[in-house]
N, C-alpha and C positions, 0 to 999 in steps of 0.2 A: 733589763728585765724588771718587772714589777716586784717589789718586795712583798713578802707575806709576813704579816705580823700578828701576834697573838694579843687579843684585846687586854687580857689580864696583866700583860707585861708592859703595856704602854704607859709612858708618862704623859701628862697633859700637853707638853711641848711637842710630842711626837704625833699628835692627831693631825694638825695642820699648822704650819707657821705662815701666816698670811699678813704681812705688813705692807700696806699700799702707800705708805709715805714715800715721797720722791726723794732721791738722793739730792745732796746739796747742790751739785752741779746742774741737775735738771731744774731744780727750783730757781736757781739764779738765771738759767737760760730762759725760762718761762717769764720771769720778771722782766727781762730785757725785751722779749718779744712783745709782751703786753704794753710796755712803755713805748716801744717804737710804733705799734699800731695806733695807740692813743694819740701820739703826737704827729704821725706822718700819714695815717690813714691808708688810702689805696696804694700809695707808693710803697709802703712797707709790705703790704699784702703781696704785691707783685714781686718784690725782691725775695720774700720768703718762699713764695711758690716756685720761683726759679731755683733757689738754693736747695730746698728740701724735696721738691717734686721733679726737678729737672725740666720744668716747662716754663717757657717765656710767654706770658700773656700780656695783652694790652688791657688797659683799664676797662674799655667797653666790652671785653670778652669775659670779665669776671662773672657776670650774670649770664646764665644759659639763655640763649635767645629763643624766640618763638620758632625760628627756622630749625633749630636743633631738635625741638620737640616734634615738629612736623616730620623731620627725617627719622626720628626714633619710632614714630607710629608706623612708618613703612618698613623699618628694619626688624622690629620684633616679630617673631613668627607667631601665627595664630594660636598654636597650642599653648605657648607660654602666656600669651595674653589671657587665654581662658583660665590658666592656672592662677595668674595674678588676680583676676576677677573673683574666682572662687575663694582664694585666700582672703582677699579684702572683705568679702561678704561674711566669711566665718569670723574674722576679727571684729567686724562691725557689729554682728549679732551678739557676740559675747560682751563687748564693751558698752553696748546700748543698755544692758542691764545694770550698769554701774551708776547710772544717773541718780542724782539725789533730788528729793522733793523739798521745796521750801515749806516752812510751817509758821503758823500764827497762833498764839495763845490769847484767848479773850475770856478766861474763866474767872477773872476778878473785876469787880465794878471799877470803871474808870481807867483800866490798865490794858494796854495792847503791847504785846512783845512778840518777837519771832526771829526767824533766821532765813536768810536768802543766800543762794549760790549765784555767783557771777563768774563768767570766764575771764581768764587772763587775756589781755588784748593782743600781745605779740609774743610769739614763741620761735626760738631757733632750735633746729634739730641737727645734731652732728651725726654724720654717717661715715663710718670708716671705709677704707678701700683695701681689699686683700684677696685677690688682686683687683677686683672691680668693686664699685660701690654696691652695698648690699640692698637690693630691693626689699628684702624682708624687713630690714630695720626701718626703712622708710614707711612701709605699711604700718608697722607696729607702733611707730611714734606719731605719725601724722593722723591716723584715723581716730585715736582717742582724743587728740586735740580738736579735731573737727567736730566730733560728737559733743565735746564740752562747749563748743561755740567760739573758739578762738578765731579772731577776725583775720589775723595775718600769721601765716606759718611759713617760715623760711628754712630751707634745707641747705646745709653746707657739706661738701664732700670734696676730697682732693681729686684733681684731674689725673687722668692716665698719662702715659708718656707722650701720647699724641695731643694732649691738651683737652680731651673730651671727657664727658661723663657717659657711662654706658647707656645704651638705649633702654635696657631693661630697668635701670634705676630711674630714668626720666619718665618712663611709662608708669612705674609705681608711684612716683611723685604726683603725676597728673591724675591718676586714678584715685589716689587717697585724698587729694585736694590741697596740695601745697601751693602757696602763692608764687614762690620763686625758688630757684636753685642756683647756688653760687659755687664756682670752681675753686674752693679754698678748703684747707683742712688744717689739722694740728692746732697748736696753741694760738696761732695767729687768727684762725677762724673763730675761736672762742672769744678772743679779745675784740674782734670786729663786731660780733654779735652783742657783746656786753657794752661797748662804747659807741658803736656806729662808725662808719667811714663815709666818704663821699658817695659810695655806691651801695654799701651794705647797711641795711637798716639796724638801728639799735632795737633790741628786744627786751622783754620783761623776764623771760625765763629761758634757760638753755638746758636741753635734754639730749640724751643719746650717748652711746658708748664711744670709746676711743682708747688709745694707748696712754702711756704714762704722761706724755706732754699734754694731751687733752684733759686727762684727769686732774693734773696739777693746775692747769689753767682754770678749770671749772672751780676748783677749791679756792683759788685766789680771787676770782671775780664774784664769788658768792657774797651777797650783801649788796653789791651793786645791782645784781640780778639774782633771781632764784635759780637753783639747779635741781635736777631730779635726784642724783646720787653721785658718789664717787665710785665708779665702776673699776673693779680689779680684774685680773685674768679670769677666764671662763673656768667653771667647775662642774663636775658631775659626780654624784654619789649613787652607785647602784647597790641597793639592798636586795640580796637574792638568796633564796633557799636552794637546797640541793637539787631541786627539780628543774632549775633554770638551765636553758641551753647555753653552754659556755661560749658558743660562737656568737650568740646574740649579745651576751654580756660584754664580751671583748669588743665587738663592733661598736657598742654604745660608749664604752670607755674611750675608744680611739676617736669617736666623733667629736669629742671635746679636746682631746690631746692634740689633734691636728690644728686647732685654732692658733696655738701660741705655745712656745717653749715654756712659758710660765704657767700654763693651764694645769689644773689638777684633776686627775681621774682616780676615783677611789671606789673599790668594791668592798662591801661589808657583807659577810655571809656567816651562817652557822654551820657551813659544810667545808671541811678541809679538802675533801675531794674536789668540790667545785672550785675552790681557791686555786688548787694546782692546775686544774684543767683550763681555767681562765688565764692563768699566768702563761701557760704554753700557747694558748690560742692567740693571745695578744702578740706574742713573738711571731707566730705564723702570719697573722694578718698584717703586721707592720711591714713585712717584706714587699707586699703588693700595694701599699698605700702611697699615692703620689706625693703627699707631704710627709713622708716617713721620717725625714731627718728632724723636722719640727716635732712630730709626734713622739719620736723616740726620746728626744731630750726631755720632753714633758713627762713621759712615763718614767724615765730614769731618775729625774730630779724630784718629781712631785707625785708620781703615781704610787699607790700602795693598795694592798689587799689586807683587810683586817678580819681576822677570824674570831668569832664570838662563840660562846657555848649555848646561846639561845637567840631567838628573834627579838625577845625583849631587850637583851643586851645590845643587839644590833640597832634597835630604835634609840637606845641611849647614846650610841655613837653618832647617829644622825643628828639628834638634838644638840649634841655638843659641837659638832662641826658646822651645823646650820648651812647646808650647801645651797648653791644657786639652783641647781637642778637635782631632783631626787627621783629615782625610779624605784618603785616597789614591785619587784619581780617575784611575787609569791602567789600562792593559790587564792588567797582572799585578801587583796590589798585594801579593800574598804574596811576590813577589821582593824588594820594597822593605822589607817589614816587618822582616826581621832587621837592617836598617841603622838603624832608628828606635830611638834610645836614650832620648830624652826626649819623652814625650807622656803626657797623662793617660789618654785613651781614643782608640783608633785605629779608624776606620771604613773598611773595605776595599771598594773598588770603587765604580763610579758609581751603583749602585742601593742604596747604604747611607748615606742622609742622616743627619746628626747628630741630627735630631729623633727618629729611630727609637730612639736610645739614651736620649734624654731621658725617654721615656714607656713604652716597651713591650718592648724586646728582652730585657733581663735584666741586663747589666753595669751597675754603679752609675753614676749621673750626678753624684754628689757627688765632684768631681775637684780635683786640685791646679791652682791658677791662678798667675799672676804669675811664671812661670818656675820654680815650685817642683816641677814634674814632673822636674826634674833630680835630686831627692833624695826625693820623696815619692810616694805612691800613691793610687789611688781609695779611697773609703770601702769597707770590707768587714767581714767577720766578725771579722778580727783586731782591728779597732778597738774591739770590744766585749769583748775577752778579754785576759787577762794570763797570762804564763808564770811558773811557780814551778819551781825546781829542788829536788831533795832528794838526800840521801846518807846512807848508813849504813855504818860500819866496825865490825867486831867488834874485840875487844881485840888479837887477834893481828895483824890487818891494820894497825891503828894502830901497834902496836909496831914493825912492820917498816919503817915510814917516819917514826917520831917524830923520830929524830935529824935527818933531812933537813928536816923541817918546822921544827924548832927552829933549825937552822943558817940556814935561809932567814929566819926571823923576826929573828934576831939581826943579820943583815946589813942589816935595815931598822930596827935600833935598837929592837925591840919585844920586850924580855925576857919580859914577861908572856905574850905569845903562845907563846914558846918553852917556858916552864914549864908552860903549860896542856897542851901536847902531851906533854911528857916526864912529867908527873905520872901519866899513865895507862899508861905503858910497862911491859910485863911485866918482872919481874926475870929 
């Protein structure tokens, strides 16, 4: 049963304890996997796929074939294909607005400077399987990369027991614009993307969610390649007033609790009556949830209801927790929105469940977890681009400031810098 806690009696440690550091044995196992994939390439990938996924693949079947894509087109029902297309269009429309413009400054004689955005060339996208590869994750990660102009987008996802990737996932990859899909997952997939194998191309950046082995591997290869974030277990915080339907609030909390036993579902409310109603409703709904054992453990271990004496205090709780997903189930959510400083994605109003953002609405569902919304952002077009600055001085413009540049350099003890600037100074 979800615990009901009074805000005024909570210590800082009782809000959420979220440490996403891997245990030492996980870290050591990931080190070994990365080392094996670096040295043995495809052979190591095949062995790990058999060990961890129970599937024996041949090297030539690591990459999903054109025939498998053709079969998927026939297998996916027309209704879901329309859903995929609609979701993809919503995601594309939202992310198109994230494009940046280059700029040039020419407001001083003899000086040109500016900034330009260029796409990352190769990106790898990790897609978890539970129990099937997530088409939604493919859309949310591939589409922004494609908008950014990434030339090569590679998807990796673990195979099912029969060695295949679901037709729905393959159609999402094709629709979004992925170049290739590989039947690999876990830390070994991250290592393959970071270092390359005979079959899997090396990429420049790895994005996408995963369990503790994927998260640990991404942390370890960072620097060799870029990564998007270290994702922790899924989170939802529902901020609700006493007018909120407890059935809706409970359903939304369980929508995240069913992800993972480590997921956290939190209700913050200024109504003790609502707190008790939601507590009872969660218990009722759990009994009919297919993944009830996972969801119950999540609720028992990490779920909580925090009762505050005002909505202002509820907002304070939100900003302290910095949740991945935040629902504002109040009469005027837009009045509260300016007060929200720390949240990955905000769902406004009682008719905007978090599940809408997971699949269909448009904003990205790859979000900062574990309190990192204090300083990081949802996945977007920016994550697949890089900025370069440029400048050009003619000789007269350089001569006008060369003495100041040289003086600055000498104050930092760098005579070579000073001479470099002075050498071009006009007589």
